[in-house]
C-alpha positions as CSV (number, residue, x, y, z in Angstrom):
1,M,33.7,-3.0,-25.3
2,P,32.2,0.1,-23.7
3,E,34.1,1.4,-20.7
4,Q,30.8,2.0,-18.8
5,V,27.2,0.9,-19.2
6,A,24.5,2.7,-17.4
7,L,20.9,1.5,-17.3
8,L,17.6,2.4,-15.5
9,A,16.2,-0.5,-13.5
10,P,12.6,0.7,-13.7
11,A,10.0,0.1,-11.0
12,K,7.6,-2.7,-11.9
13,V,3.9,-1.9,-11.3
14,N,1.4,-4.8,-11.2
15,L,-1.8,-3.2,-12.5
16,A,-3.7,-6.5,-11.8
17,L,-2.6,-9.7,-10.2
18,H,-4.8,-12.8,-10.0
19,V,-3.5,-15.9,-8.1
20,T,-4.8,-18.8,-10.1
21,G,-3.3,-21.9,-8.5
22,R,-0.4,-23.5,-6.7
23,R,2.1,-26.0,-8.0
24,A,3.2,-29.1,-6.1
25,D,6.5,-27.4,-5.4
26,G,4.8,-24.6,-3.6
27,F,5.2,-21.9,-6.2
28,H,2.0,-19.9,-6.9
29,L,0.5,-19.6,-10.4
30,L,-0.3,-16.0,-11.4
31,D,-2.0,-14.1,-14.1
32,S,-0.7,-10.5,-14.0
33,I,-0.6,-7.3,-16.0
34,A,2.6,-5.3,-15.4
35,V,4.0,-2.0,-16.7
36,F,7.3,-0.3,-16.0
37,A,7.7,3.2,-14.7
38,D,10.1,5.9,-15.7
39,V,11.5,6.0,-12.1
40,G,13.7,3.3,-10.7
41,D,17.2,2.3,-9.6
42,R,20.3,3.1,-11.6
43,V,22.8,0.4,-12.5
44,E,26.3,1.2,-13.7
45,I,28.9,-1.3,-14.9
46,E,32.6,-0.6,-15.4
47,A,35.6,-2.7,-16.4
48,A,37.6,-3.9,-13.4
49,D,40.2,-6.6,-12.7
50,T,38.1,-8.1,-9.9
51,F,34.4,-8.2,-9.1
52,G,32.7,-5.8,-6.7
53,L,29.3,-4.4,-6.0
54,S,28.6,-1.0,-4.4
55,V,25.2,0.3,-3.3
56,T,24.3,4.0,-2.8
57,G,21.2,6.1,-2.9
58,P,18.3,6.9,-0.6
59,F,17.4,3.2,-0.1
60,A,20.9,1.8,0.0
61,S,20.2,0.4,3.5
62,H,17.5,-1.8,1.9
63,A,20.0,-3.8,-0.2
64,P,22.5,-6.1,1.4
65,G,25.2,-5.3,-1.1
66,D,26.9,-8.7,-0.6
67,A,26.7,-12.2,-2.1
68,S,23.1,-12.4,-1.0
69,D,22.1,-9.3,-3.1
70,L,20.1,-10.2,-6.2
71,A,22.3,-7.9,-8.3
72,W,25.4,-9.8,-7.1
73,R,23.8,-13.1,-7.7
74,A,22.8,-12.0,-11.2
75,A,26.3,-11.1,-12.0
76,I,27.8,-14.3,-10.8
77,A,25.1,-16.3,-12.7
78,F,26.0,-14.3,-15.9
79,F,29.7,-15.0,-15.6
80,E,29.1,-18.7,-14.9
81,H,26.9,-18.9,-18.0
82,V,29.4,-17.3,-20.3
83,G,32.4,-19.0,-18.8
84,R,34.3,-15.9,-17.6
85,A,35.9,-15.2,-14.3
86,P,33.8,-12.6,-12.4
87,A,35.4,-9.2,-13.1
88,A,33.4,-6.0,-13.2
89,A,32.6,-3.0,-10.9
90,I,28.9,-2.8,-10.5
91,G,27.2,0.2,-8.9
92,V,23.6,0.3,-7.9
93,E,21.8,3.5,-6.9
94,K,18.8,2.4,-4.9
95,N,15.9,4.7,-5.5
96,I,13.1,2.1,-5.0
97,P,12.2,0.9,-1.6
98,A,12.5,-2.8,-0.9
99,G,9.6,-4.9,0.3
100,A,7.3,-2.7,-1.7
101,G,6.1,-4.9,-4.5
102,L,7.8,-2.7,-7.1
103,G,10.4,-5.4,-8.2
104,G,13.4,-3.3,-7.1
105,G,15.8,-6.2,-6.5
106,S,14.5,-8.1,-9.6
107,A,14.8,-4.9,-11.7
108,D,18.4,-4.5,-10.5
109,A,19.2,-8.1,-11.4
110,A,17.7,-7.7,-14.9
111,A,19.7,-4.5,-15.5
112,V,22.9,-6.3,-14.3
113,L,22.3,-9.1,-16.8
114,T,21.5,-6.7,-19.6
115,G,24.4,-4.5,-18.8
116,L,26.9,-7.2,-18.5
117,N,25.7,-8.6,-21.9
118,Q,26.3,-5.2,-23.4
119,H,29.6,-4.5,-21.7
120,F,31.2,-7.8,-22.6
121,A,29.4,-8.0,-26.0
122,T,28.6,-11.6,-25.4
123,G,25.6,-11.6,-27.7
124,L,23.2,-13.5,-25.4
125,S,19.6,-13.4,-26.7
126,A,16.6,-12.2,-24.7
127,D,15.7,-15.9,-24.2
128,D,19.2,-16.7,-22.9
129,L,19.0,-13.8,-20.4
130,A,15.5,-14.9,-19.3
131,A,16.7,-18.5,-18.7
132,I,19.4,-17.1,-16.4
133,G,16.9,-14.7,-14.8
134,I,14.1,-17.2,-13.9
135,K,16.6,-19.1,-11.7
136,L,17.1,-15.9,-9.7
137,G,13.4,-15.1,-9.2
138,A,10.1,-15.1,-10.9
139,D,10.0,-11.4,-11.5
140,V,13.4,-11.2,-13.2
141,P,12.2,-12.3,-16.7
142,M,9.4,-9.7,-16.5
143,C,11.9,-7.0,-15.6
144,L,14.1,-8.1,-18.5
145,A,11.2,-7.6,-20.8
146,G,10.7,-4.1,-19.3
147,H,7.6,-3.3,-21.3
148,S,3.8,-3.6,-20.8
149,L,3.2,-7.3,-20.5
150,R,1.0,-10.1,-19.3
151,A,2.7,-12.8,-17.2
152,R,1.4,-16.2,-16.4
153,G,2.7,-19.3,-14.8
154,I,5.1,-18.4,-12.0
155,G,6.0,-15.3,-14.1
156,E,8.0,-17.0,-16.9
157,D,5.2,-17.1,-19.5
158,I,5.3,-13.6,-20.8
159,Q,3.3,-11.9,-23.5
160,T,4.2,-8.4,-24.3
161,I,1.4,-5.9,-24.8
162,E,1.6,-3.3,-27.6
163,G,-0.5,-0.2,-28.3
164,W,-1.0,0.9,-24.7
165,P,-0.6,4.6,-24.0
166,P,1.8,5.9,-21.3
167,L,0.0,5.8,-18.0
168,P,0.3,8.8,-15.7
169,M,0.5,7.5,-12.2
170,V,1.6,8.2,-8.6
171,L,3.5,5.6,-6.7
172,V,3.2,5.7,-2.9
173,W,5.1,3.6,-0.4
174,P,3.9,4.2,3.2
175,G,7.2,3.4,4.8
176,V,6.6,-0.2,5.8
177,A,7.8,-3.4,4.2
178,V,5.8,-6.6,4.0
179,S,7.0,-10.1,3.6
180,T,5.9,-11.7,0.3
181,A,5.9,-15.1,1.9
182,A,3.7,-13.8,4.7
183,V,1.2,-12.3,2.3
184,F,0.9,-15.5,0.2
185,S,0.5,-17.6,3.3
186,S,-2.4,-15.5,4.3
187,L,-4.3,-16.0,1.1
188,Q,-7.8,-17.3,1.7
189,R,-8.1,-18.7,-1.9
190,R,-5.5,-19.8,-4.4
191,D,-7.6,-20.9,-7.4
192,N,-9.1,-17.6,-8.5
193,P,-10.2,-17.0,-12.1
194,S,-7.7,-15.8,-14.7
195,L,-7.8,-12.3,-16.2
196,D,-10.0,-11.4,-19.1
197,E,-8.3,-10.5,-22.3
198,P,-6.7,-7.0,-21.9
199,P,-8.0,-4.3,-24.2
200,R,-6.2,-3.4,-27.4
201,N,-5.2,0.2,-28.1
202,P,-7.1,1.6,-25.1
203,T,-7.2,5.1,-23.8
204,V,-6.0,5.7,-20.2
205,A,-9.7,6.0,-19.2
206,T,-10.9,2.8,-20.9
207,L,-7.9,0.9,-19.5
208,A,-8.7,2.1,-16.0
209,S,-12.3,1.0,-16.5
210,W,-11.2,-2.5,-17.6
211,L,-8.9,-2.7,-14.6
212,E,-11.7,-1.9,-12.3
213,N,-13.0,-5.4,-13.1
214,C,-9.6,-7.0,-12.2
215,R,-8.0,-7.4,-8.8
216,N,-4.8,-7.8,-6.9
217,D,-5.6,-11.0,-4.9
218,L,-2.7,-10.2,-2.5
219,E,-4.1,-6.8,-1.5
220,A,-6.6,-7.9,1.1
221,P,-4.1,-10.1,3.1
222,A,-1.4,-7.5,2.8
223,C,-3.7,-4.8,4.2
224,V,-4.3,-7.0,7.2
225,I,-0.6,-7.4,7.8
226,A,0.2,-3.7,7.1
227,P,-2.9,-1.4,7.6
228,E,-0.7,1.5,6.3
229,I,-1.4,0.1,2.8
230,G,-5.1,0.9,3.2
231,E,-4.1,4.4,4.3
232,A,-2.0,4.8,1.1
233,L,-4.9,3.6,-1.1
234,E,-7.3,6.0,0.6
235,A,-4.9,8.9,0.1
236,L,-4.7,8.1,-3.6
237,R,-8.4,7.6,-4.0
238,T,-9.2,11.0,-2.5
239,T,-7.0,13.0,-5.0
240,D,-8.6,14.8,-7.9
241,G,-8.6,12.8,-11.1
242,C,-7.7,9.4,-9.7
243,L,-9.1,6.8,-12.0
244,L,-7.9,3.7,-10.1
245,A,-5.9,3.0,-7.0
246,R,-4.5,-0.4,-6.2
247,M,-1.6,-2.2,-4.4
248,S,1.3,-3.4,-6.6
249,G,2.6,-6.9,-6.4
250,S,2.7,-8.3,-2.9
251,G,2.9,-4.7,-1.4
252,S,3.3,-2.5,0.3
253,A,3.5,0.2,-2.4
254,C,0.4,1.4,-4.2
255,F,-0.3,3.2,-7.4
256,G,-2.9,5.6,-8.6
257,L,-3.7,6.0,-12.3
258,Y,-4.6,9.5,-13.7
259,A,-5.9,10.9,-16.9
260,D,-2.9,13.1,-17.4
261,S,0.5,14.1,-15.9
262,R,-0.8,17.3,-14.5
263,N,-3.3,15.4,-12.3
264,S,-0.6,12.9,-11.2
265,A,1.9,15.6,-10.4
266,A,-0.6,17.7,-8.4
267,S,-1.8,14.6,-6.6
268,A,1.8,13.6,-5.7
269,R,2.4,17.0,-4.2
270,K,-0.8,16.8,-2.2
271,I,-0.1,13.4,-0.8
272,K,3.5,14.3,0.0
273,A,2.5,17.4,1.8
274,G,0.1,15.4,4.0
275,R,2.4,12.5,4.5
276,P,6.0,13.8,4.4
277,A,7.4,10.5,5.8
278,W,6.0,8.5,2.8
279,W,7.9,7.9,-0.4
280,V,5.7,9.5,-3.1
281,E,6.7,9.7,-6.8
282,P,4.8,10.9,-9.9
283,A,5.6,8.6,-12.8
284,A,4.5,7.4,-16.2
285,S,4.7,3.9,-17.7
286,N,6.9,3.3,-20.7
């Protein structure tokens, strides 16, 4: 049993998100394309006689760090599933803002499930972990997959996508959080068409072109709630080499896609210089 397990909990970026229906229990049906960035939170798990969770990092204040924290809940769910008393020291370094549509809490939960499975060598399968994860939140199974994917249903119907190139991007969070519930409640239509089949083995440019014909159905209501989202999108669209700019998830973070990492790095510097209070990160998908 390793003394310590350390994992990246990568930011989830929804390249497209169509709301296609609503179940009787109130859960919305989605058809989404998601990729995972090389920036994110860091989760460390160490052996301990009791259970504890500590949260550090630039966005530590965005996480409760108690029994309501998704990372905490993931750990307790894991121990209940394997029939062990909770005993581990879990540290989360919060580098992703909350309320940003980047799956920070879900990514932390997925990393905790994966890390505990490794630490205790319990041998749970990917399906086992996903079954635990879906009870915590619809995004957790996607974050457990951690690879380019298409998710349908409420997020549990996952199809991994192979053959996509790394996508140079810039992530921008304009410093305001939005409520996912508020965004969904403001939707004008909940029965939108599904996505077309995603391209196979595309270049960055051809993928960006395909995405132009897709949407994030949550972007318009989120922009009404938080006009800063529109400002972030405009900042991305006016940078050199931006192929596509869109909001991720239910917001308020946005992303821009670029042809290469030089464009994305230069664009991140430009946006950061003009908006020093914003969180701006150059990144690439895995």
